[in-house]
C-alpha atoms as one frame of an Amber mdcrd trajectory, in Angstrom:
protein
 -17.528 -14.560  23.983 -15.261 -17.486  23.154 -13.862 -16.358  26.671  -9.969
 -15.506  24.730  -9.099 -12.031  25.251  -6.471 -10.127  23.628  -4.723  -6.555
  25.254  -2.563  -4.651  22.956  -0.400  -1.181  23.765  -0.708   0.974  20.439
   2.305   3.903  20.846   2.745   4.830  17.760   0.505   7.562  15.957   1.555
   7.150  12.023  -0.005   6.126   9.073   1.744   2.522   8.477   2.055   2.148
  12.889  -1.979   2.766  12.799  -3.110  -0.413  10.481  -1.182  -3.212  13.065
  -3.249  -2.552  15.858  -6.445  -1.553  14.729  -6.486  -4.623  12.027  -5.568
  -7.117  14.992  -8.580  -5.515  17.034 -10.956  -5.528  14.857 -10.250  -9.349
  13.794  -9.891 -10.516  17.383 -13.329  -9.118  17.616 -14.668 -10.416  14.800
 -13.426 -14.281  16.251 -15.281 -13.320  19.272 -11.980 -12.506  21.524 -12.587
 -10.044  24.065 -10.480  -7.007  23.441  -8.894  -3.736  24.635  -6.669  -1.139
  22.744  -4.274   0.986  25.208  -3.464   4.021  22.968  -0.291   5.906  25.093
   1.876   8.469  23.814   1.946   8.935  20.127  -0.646   6.317  19.580  -3.381
   8.197  21.622  -2.974  10.758  18.325  -4.659   7.525  16.545  -8.336   8.181
  18.697  -8.129  11.776  17.732 -11.946  13.184  15.698  -9.765  14.171  12.660
  -7.491  11.694  11.381  -6.210  14.064   8.782  -3.062  14.867  10.378  -1.669
  10.788  10.450   1.024  11.154   7.789   3.828   8.301   7.128   7.733   9.717
   6.930   9.898   7.788   4.494  12.733   8.872   6.712  11.234   6.842   9.710
  11.228   3.693   8.115  13.844   2.850   5.500  12.285  -0.529   4.829   9.599
   1.250   2.707   9.144   0.055  -0.655   9.437   3.592  -2.687   8.384   3.033
  -6.631  11.870   4.367  -7.377  15.060   3.996  -4.883  15.246   7.313  -2.695
  18.176   8.406  -1.157  18.043   9.312   2.755  19.069  13.092   2.156  16.006
  13.383  -0.495  13.667  11.557   2.245  14.419  14.578   4.359  13.507  17.452
   2.005  10.348  19.381   2.738   7.261  18.116   1.507   8.455  14.131   0.932
   6.340  13.050   3.978   3.234  14.859   2.680   4.277  13.046  -1.027   4.537
   9.301   0.646   1.630   9.922   2.812   0.094  10.861  -0.071   1.042   7.822
  -2.457   0.502   5.758   0.324  -3.053   6.390   1.044  -3.745   6.103  -2.456
  -1.849   3.049  -2.642  -4.364   1.752   0.222  -7.357   3.081  -1.399  -6.071
   1.444  -5.229  -5.780  -1.934  -3.163  -9.559  -1.920  -1.412  -7.290  -1.562
   1.909  -9.813   0.065   4.773  -8.716   3.309   6.069  -7.305   4.001   9.336
 -11.078   5.673  10.054 -12.979   2.442   8.793 -11.148   0.145  10.292 -11.347
   2.089  14.012 -15.330   2.582  13.505 -14.869  -1.703  13.242 -13.142  -2.012
  15.979 -16.092   0.058  17.663 -18.624  -1.461  16.102 -17.232  -5.267  17.127
 -17.025  -4.269  21.068 -13.382  -3.246  20.996 -12.609  -1.281  24.155  -9.915
   1.727  23.382  -8.231   3.147  26.692  -6.847   6.455  26.058  -3.378   6.967
  28.380  -4.522   9.528  30.919  -0.854  10.298  31.854  -0.384  10.680  27.812
  -3.090  13.258  28.243  -1.969  15.891  30.737   1.839  15.345  29.487   0.972
  16.919  26.369  -1.892  18.873  27.025  -4.568  17.322  24.729  -8.096  18.654
  25.128 -10.482  15.429  25.472 -13.058  17.059  23.231 -10.335  16.513  20.550
 -11.043  12.981  20.829 -13.903  10.267  19.237 -16.581   9.145  22.060 -16.757
   5.991  24.112 -13.374   5.452  24.935 -12.126   5.175  28.658  -9.196   7.129
  30.350  -6.995   5.776  32.518  -3.516   4.805  33.791  -1.430   1.579  33.281
  -3.175  -0.094  35.958  -6.432  -0.007  34.267  -4.821  -1.666  31.035  -2.953
  -3.727  33.090  -5.462  -5.331  35.428  -6.943  -6.727  31.792  -3.460  -7.480
  29.939  -2.676  -9.377  33.408  -5.790 -12.160  32.168  -5.260 -11.657  28.479
  -4.438 -14.542  26.025  -2.551 -12.352  23.748  -0.791  -9.023  24.527   1.386
  -7.263  22.090   3.134  -3.864  22.188   2.891  -1.887  18.614
């Protein structure tokens, strides 16, 4: 280890917001940083075994580039979220960008420590068997112990 540390808090579970914590964590691990990611609230869904429910919403992201201009009313129509998700996944694949699952695996292989927020598990009645193996469950104090000594701390 280089002695450098990176702490990341992942709070969002959408397709577009899944990329930053996994890209930054896997890159830092490849650069020999010690890395921990604290997944809380909706970000905790990124640790589920099944990532098929991870979607993107054109309604929630007005900055999202669409192939054709889309009024807010159209973005709110039923099926638009699924269409936007499908289009984004196709673009990701076409451009050769790693999937969320692949990036998550790269983090695990690189030694990134994943902490699932215990309070969030309890709050949303999540079942631990739905999450990947090898994650630690803890609260804010578990994460802050590491983050307090980190060179880089990010909130995503």
